GUKOL-66778 format. One record per residue (C-alpha): z, y, x; residue in one letter. Coordinates in steps of 0.5 Angstrom, whole numbers, always signed. Each point is the difference from the previous one (the first is absolute). Example, Ala and Ser with C-alpha at 12.3 -4.5 7.8 and 13.67 -1.06 7.14 Angstrom:
GUKOL-66778
<<+16 -9 +25> "A">,
<<-2 +7 +2> "S">,
***
This chain:
GUKOL-66778
<<-3 -8 -62> "M">,
<<+2 -5 +5> "Q">,
<<-7 +0 +4> "T">,
<<+2 +7 +1> "M">,
<<+6 +0 +3> "F">,
<<+0 -7 +4> "W">,
<<-5 +3 +5> "P">,
<<+5 +6 +1> "A">,
<<+6 -5 +2> "T">,
<<-5 -3 +5> "I">,
<<-1 +6 +3> "A">,
<<+7 +2 +1> "M">,
<<+2 -7 +3> "L">,
<<-6 +0 +4> "G">,
<<+1 +7 +3> "G">,
<<+7 -1 +1> "A">,
<<-1 -7 +4> "L">,
<<-6 +4 +4> "F">,
<<+5 +6 +1> "L">,
<<+6 -5 +2> "G">,
<<-5 -3 +5> "A">,
<<-4 +6 +3> "A">,
<<+4 +5 -2> "G">,
<<+4 +1 +7> "I">,
<<-7 +0 +3> "F">,
<<-3 +5 -4> "L">,
<<+7 +4 +2> "L">,
<<-2 -1 +7> "A">,
<<-7 +2 +0> "L">,
<<+2 +6 -4> "Q">,
<<+6 +2 +5> "Y">,
<<-5 -1 +6> "R">,
<<-6 +4 -3> "R">,
<<+5 +6 -3> "H">,
<<+6 -1 +5> "G">,
<<+5 +0 -6> "R">,
<<+0 -3 -7> "L">,
<<-1 +4 -7> "S">,
<<+3 -3 -6> "W">,
<<-6 +3 -4> "R">,
<<-5 -3 +4> "R">,
<<+4 -7 +0> "T">,
<<+1 +0 -8> "I">,
<<-8 +2 +0> "T">,
<<-2 -6 +4> "T">,
<<+5 -4 -4> "A">,
<<-3 +2 -6> "A">,
<<-7 -1 +2> "A">,
<<+2 -7 +2> "A">,
<<+2 -2 -7> "V">,
<<-6 +4 -3> "Y">,
<<-5 -5 +4> "C">,
<<+4 -6 -2> "F">,
<<-1 +3 -7> "G">,
<<-7 +1 +0> "L">,
<<-1 -7 +3> "F">,
<<+4 -3 -6> "S">,
<<-3 +4 -5> "Y">,
<<-8 -1 +2> "T">,
<<+1 -7 +3> "M">,
<<+5 -4 -3> "L">,
<<+1 -5 -3> "P">,
<<-4 -5 +4> "L">,
<<-3 -6 -2> "P">,
<<+3 -6 +2> "S">,
<<-6 -3 +3> "S">,
<<-6 +1 +3> "R">,
<<-4 -3 -6> "S">,
<<+4 +3 -6> "T">,
<<-3 +6 +2> "A">,
<<-7 -2 -2> "C">,
<<+0 +1 -8> "V">,
<<-6 +1 -4> "P">,
<<-1 +7 -2> "G">,
<<+6 +2 +4> "R">,
<<-1 +5 +6> "G">,
<<-6 +3 -2> "L">,
<<-1 +7 +4> "P">,
<<-1 +6 -5> "Q">,
<<-5 +4 +4> "L">,
<<-2 +5 -6> "N">,
<<+4 +7 +2> "P">,
<<+3 +3 -6> "G">,
<<+1 -6 -4> "H">,
<<+7 +2 -2> "F">,
<<-3 +6 -4> "V">,
<<-4 -5 -4> "N">,
<<+7 -4 -1> "D">,
<<+3 +6 -2> "F">,
<<-5 +2 -5> "Q">,
<<+0 -8 -3> "L">,
<<+8 +0 +0> "T">,
<<+0 +7 -4> "I">,
<<-6 -3 -5> "A">,
<<+4 -6 -1> "E">,
<<+8 +3 +0> "Q">,
<<-1 +7 -1> "G">,
<<+4 +5 +4> "M">,
<<+7 -2 -1> "R">,
<<-2 -7 +2> "G">,
<<-4 +2 +6> "F">,
<<+6 +4 +2> "A">,
<<+4 -6 +1> "T">,
<<-6 -5 +2> "S">,
<<+0 -4 +6> "F">,
<<-7 +3 +1> "T">,
<<+3 +7 +1> "L">,
<<+7 -2 +4> "W">,
<<-4 -5 +5> "Q">,
<<-4 +7 +2> "V">,
<<+6 +4 +0> "I">,
<<+4 -5 +4> "F">,
<<-5 -1 +5> "N">,
<<+0 +8 +1> "V">,
<<+8 +0 +1> "I">,
<<+0 -6 +5> "L">,
<<-5 +4 +5> "F">,
<<+4 +7 -1> "M">,
<<+5 -2 +5> "P">,
<<-6 -1 +5> "L">,
<<-2 +7 -1> "G">,
<<+7 +2 +1> "L">,
<<+1 -4 +6> "L">,
<<-7 +2 +3> "A">,
<<+2 +8 +0> "V">,
<<+7 +0 +1> "R">,
<<+2 -6 +5> "W">,
<<-7 -1 +3> "L">,
<<-1 +8 +0> "R">,
<<-7 +0 -2> "G">,
<<-3 +4 -6> "N">,
<<-4 -2 -6> "I">,
<<-6 -2 +3> "F">,
<<+4 -5 +4> "T">,
<<+4 -3 -6> "A">,
<<-7 -1 -4> "I">,
<<-3 -4 +6> "V">,
<<+6 -4 +1> "L">,
<<+1 -1 -7> "G">,
<<-8 -2 -1> "F">,
<<+1 -5 +6> "A">,
<<+6 -3 -2> "A">,
<<-3 -1 -7> "S">,
<<-6 -3 +3> "L">,
<<+4 -5 +4> "S">,
<<+4 -2 -6> "I">,
<<-6 -1 -4> "E">,
<<-4 -4 +6> "L">,
<<+6 -4 +1> "T">,
<<+0 -2 -7> "Q">,
<<-7 -1 -1> "Y">,
<<+0 -5 +7> "T">,
<<+6 -4 -3> "G">,
<<+4 +3 +6> "I">,
<<-6 +0 +5> "W">,
<<-1 -8 -1> "G">,
<<+7 -2 -1> "L">,
<<-2 -2 -7> "Y">,
<<-7 -3 -2> "D">,
<<-1 +5 -5> "C">,
<<+2 +7 -2> "A">,
<<+7 -1 -4> "Y">,
<<+0 +8 -3> "R">,
<<-5 +4 -2> "V">,
<<-3 +5 +5> "A">,
<<-2 +6 -4> "D">,
<<-3 +6 +2> "V">,
<<+3 +4 -5> "D">,
<<+7 -1 +4> "D">,
<<-3 +3 +6> "I">,
<<-1 +6 -4> "I">,
<<+6 +0 -4> "V">,
<<+5 -1 +6> "N">,
<<-4 +5 +5> "T">,
<<+2 +5 -6> "A">,
<<+7 -2 +0> "G">,
<<+0 +1 +7> "T">,
<<-3 +7 -1> "L">,
<<+5 +2 -5> "A">,
<<+6 -2 +5> "G">,
<<-3 +4 +5> "A">,
<<+0 +6 -4> "V">,
<<+7 -1 -3> "F">,
<<+2 -1 +8> "A">,
<<-1 +7 +1> "Y">,
<<+6 +2 -5> "L">,
<<+7 +2 +4> "P">,
<<+3 -6 -4> "V">,
<<-3 -5 +5> "F">,
<<+1 +4 +6> "S">,
<<+6 -5 +2> "F">,
<<-5 -5 +1> "L">,
<<-3 +4 +6> "T">,
<<+4 -2 +7> "G">,
<<+2 +6 +5> "P">,
<<-6 +2 +4> "R">,
<<+2 -2 +7> "E">,
<<-4 +0 +6> "G">,
<<-2 -5 +5> "D">,
<<+7 -3 +2> "A">,
<<-3 -1 +7> "R">,
<<+0 +8 +1> "F">,
<<+7 +1 -4> "A">,
<<+6 +3 +4> "A">,
<<+5 -5 +3> "P">,
<<+6 -1 -5> "R">,
<<+7 -3 +2> "R">,
<<+1 -7 +0> "V">,
<<+5 -2 -5> "S">,
<<+4 -6 -2> "R">,
<<-4 -1 -7> "A">,
<<-7 +1 +4> "R">,
<<+2 -6 +5> "R">,
<<+2 -4 -6> "V">,
<<-7 +1 -3> "L">,
<<-3 -2 +6> "A">,
<<+4 -6 +0> "N">,
<<-2 -1 -7> "V">,
<<-7 +1 +2> "F">,
<<+0 -5 +5> "D">,
<<+3 -5 -4> "L">,
<<-5 +0 -6> "A">,
<<-6 +0 +5> "I">,
<<+4 -6 +4> "T">,
<<+1 -4 -7> "T">,
<<-7 +2 -3> "G">,
<<-3 -3 +6> "A">,
<<+4 -7 +1> "V">,
<<-2 -1 -8> "F">,
<<-7 +2 +1> "V">,
<<-1 -5 +6> "I">,
<<+4 -5 -3> "S">,
<<-4 +0 -7> "G">,
<<-6 +0 +4> "A">,
<<+2 -6 +4> "R">,
<<+2 -4 -6> "S">,
<<-7 +2 -3> "L">,
<<-3 -3 +6> "V">,
<<+3 -6 -1> "E">,
<<-1 -1 -7> "K">,
<<-7 +1 +1> "L">,
<<-1 -6 +5> "G">,
<<+2 +4 +6> "G">,
<<+4 -3 +6> "P">,
<<+8 -1 -2> "V">,
<<+5 +3 +4> "T">,
<<+7 -1 +2> "N">,
<<+4 +4 -6> "E">,
<<+6 +1 +4> "K">,
<<-4 +2 +7> "L">,
<<-4 +5 -4> "M">,
<<+7 +2 -3> "N">,
<<+2 +2 +7> "L">,
<<-7 +3 +3> "W">,
<<-2 +4 -6> "I">,
<<+6 +4 +0> "P">,
<<-1 +0 +8> "V">,
<<-7 +3 +0> "V">,
<<+2 +5 -6> "V">,
<<+6 +3 +4> "V">,
<<-4 +0 +6> "F">,
<<-6 +4 -3> "F">,
<<+5 +5 -4> "V">,
<<+5 +1 +5> "F">,
<<-1 -2 +7> "L">,
<<-7 +2 +1> "L">,
<<+0 +7 -3> "P">,
<<+6 +1 +4> "N">,
<<-4 -2 +6> "L">,
<<-5 +5 -1> "T">,
<<+0 +7 +1> "P">,
<<+3 +2 -7> "G">,
<<+6 -4 +2> "R">,
<<+2 -1 -7> "A">,
<<-1 -6 -5> "S">,
<<-5 +1 -6> "L">,
<<+5 +2 -5> "G">,
<<+3 +5 +5> "Q">,
<<-7 +3 +1> "R">,
<<-1 +1 -8> "C">,
<<+7 +4 +1> "A">,
<<-3 +4 +6> "W">,
<<+6 -3 +4> "L">,
<<-1 -2 +8> "M">,
<<+5 -3 +4> "V">,
<<+3 +4 +6> "T">,
<<+3 -1 +7> "G">,
<<+6 +3 +3> "E">,
<<-4 +6 +2> "N">,
<<-3 +2 -7> "G">,
<<-7 -3 +1> "G">,
<<-3 -6 -2> "P">,
<<+4 -6 +2> "A">,
<<-2 -5 +5> "P">,
<<-4 -6 -3> "A">,
<<+6 -5 +2> "W">,
<<+5 +5 -3> "R">,
<<-4 +1 -7> "A">,
<<-1 -8 +0> "V">,
<<+8 -1 +1> "L">,
<<+2 +5 -5> "R">,
<<-5 -4 -5> "S">,
<<+3 -7 +2> "V">,
<<+7 +2 -1> "L">,
<<-2 +5 -6> "G">,
<<-3 -1 -6> "F">,
<<-6 -4 +3> "G">,
<<+5 -6 +2> "G">,
<<+4 +1 -7> "V">,
<<-7 -1 -4> "T">,
<<-2 -6 +4> "F">,
<<+7 -4 +0> "L">,
<<-1 +2 -8> "F">,
<<-7 -3 -1> "Q">,
<<+2 -7 +4> "I">,
<<+7 +0 -3> "S">,
<<-3 +0 -7> "T">,
<<-5 -6 +2> "S">,
<<+3 -4 +5> "I">,
<<+5 -6 -1> "T">,
<<-1 -4 +6> "D">,
<<-2 +4 +6> "L">,
<<+6 +5 -1> "S">,
<<+7 -2 -5> "P">,
<<-1 +5 -6> "Y">,
<<+7 +2 -1> "P">,
<<+2 +1 +7> "V">,
<<-7 +4 +1> "L">,
<<+2 +4 -6> "N">,
<<+7 +2 +1> "M">,
<<-2 +2 +7> "V">,
<<-6 +4 -2> "L">,
<<+5 +3 -6> "T">,
<<+5 +2 +5> "A">,
<<-5 +3 +5> "Y">,
<<-3 +4 -6> "M">,
<<+7 +3 -2> "V">,
<<+2 +2 +7> "I">,
<<-7 +3 +1> "S">,
<<+1 +4 -6> "T">,
<<+7 +2 +2> "V">,
<<-2 +3 +7> "F">,
<<-6 +3 -4> "F">,
<<+4 +4 -5> "L">,
<<+6 +2 +5> "A">,
<<-5 +2 +6> "D">,
<<-1 +8 -1> "S">,
<<-7 -1 +4> "Q">,
<<-2 -5 -5> "L">,
<<-2 -5 +5> "R">,
<<+3 -6 -2> "G">,
<<+3 -7 +4> "L">,
<<-7 -2 +2> "A">,
<<-2 +8 +3> "A">,
<<+7 +0 +3> "M">,
<<-1 -6 +4> "V">,
<<-8 +1 +2> "S">,
<<+2 +8 +2> "G">,
<<-5 +2 -5> "T">,
<<-1 +5 -6> "G">,
<<-5 +3 -5> "F">,
<<-4 +6 -1> "I">,
<<-5 +2 -5> "D">,
<<-7 -2 +4> "R">,
<<-3 +7 -1> "R">,
<<+5 +3 +4> "A">,
<<-3 -3 +6> "I">,
<<-6 -4 +3> "R">,
<<+0 -7 +3> "P">,
<<-2 +1 +7> "P">,
<<-7 -3 +2> "A">,
<<-1 -7 +1> "Q">,
***
């Protein structure tokens, strides 16, 4: 029983960690593509992420402790005879009778494989908006990839195959996907399909609300934090592999500088006049005349606004020598409080940075940037 439920625990934990790390990016992509967020699309995406981790857990785990431990005589030999499970059924019935067969591992292993791949058929039809043929192709490709990964010891990661690659698994898994695709047409699963919306680029412009402004800031924060994490991780990996050693304190300053430049400043210098997160939310910085703001005003607004706050936050959490940590945090906190008060009190939703720089926001689909 434990071997059946611990992979589900891994799937839940892995899905939760993945959504915690990448969830904001997925929301940003959804908003950029559809122009709004949908709870049905969001829930289905989260369910698909958990299912992918579950599929991996049940088909790949547990992994051998080392490359050599996978090489055990008689283990991992491929089963290449299609329909061999039927012979196993007949043998089990002959030995245990129908009552024993109904509770046998031989039967329930096949049933479990069918059940395991049924959600893939549901997602293929409802989430990917495919059809039964699409589901069959997807199920066959996924199952074939899994069996090949098992047969090759995760493509050479292990010296030998540590699980049995079985052609019957491909047949049964594909059948499970087919069954899921058929069930997907039942009305009870209609909630898995998000609303049909056209390309957000051609949608009508919408009012810029406080919630939309906050959402753009959340997107910017996620993009910035993710970029800093990836670059810092890559730098540490290069050093561990024997690459050049860099000054950690200096990198803790320059990595946020580079990331903030590419996420906030450079996008505001281009005709779009918006940070990457604001572009995902279809926002554009405007000037006093209601058109695209001059570059210097857009950059000033970003420096005084969330771009500058993000930069100070990044360095205040990693530097103790270049800037006094307590003082910097106190100043940053005070400035954020003042900016928030201005943002909530201003009827035009401009905030302190926008007031100083003489800028505002508009749905970027309402106007076109001037040709450069």
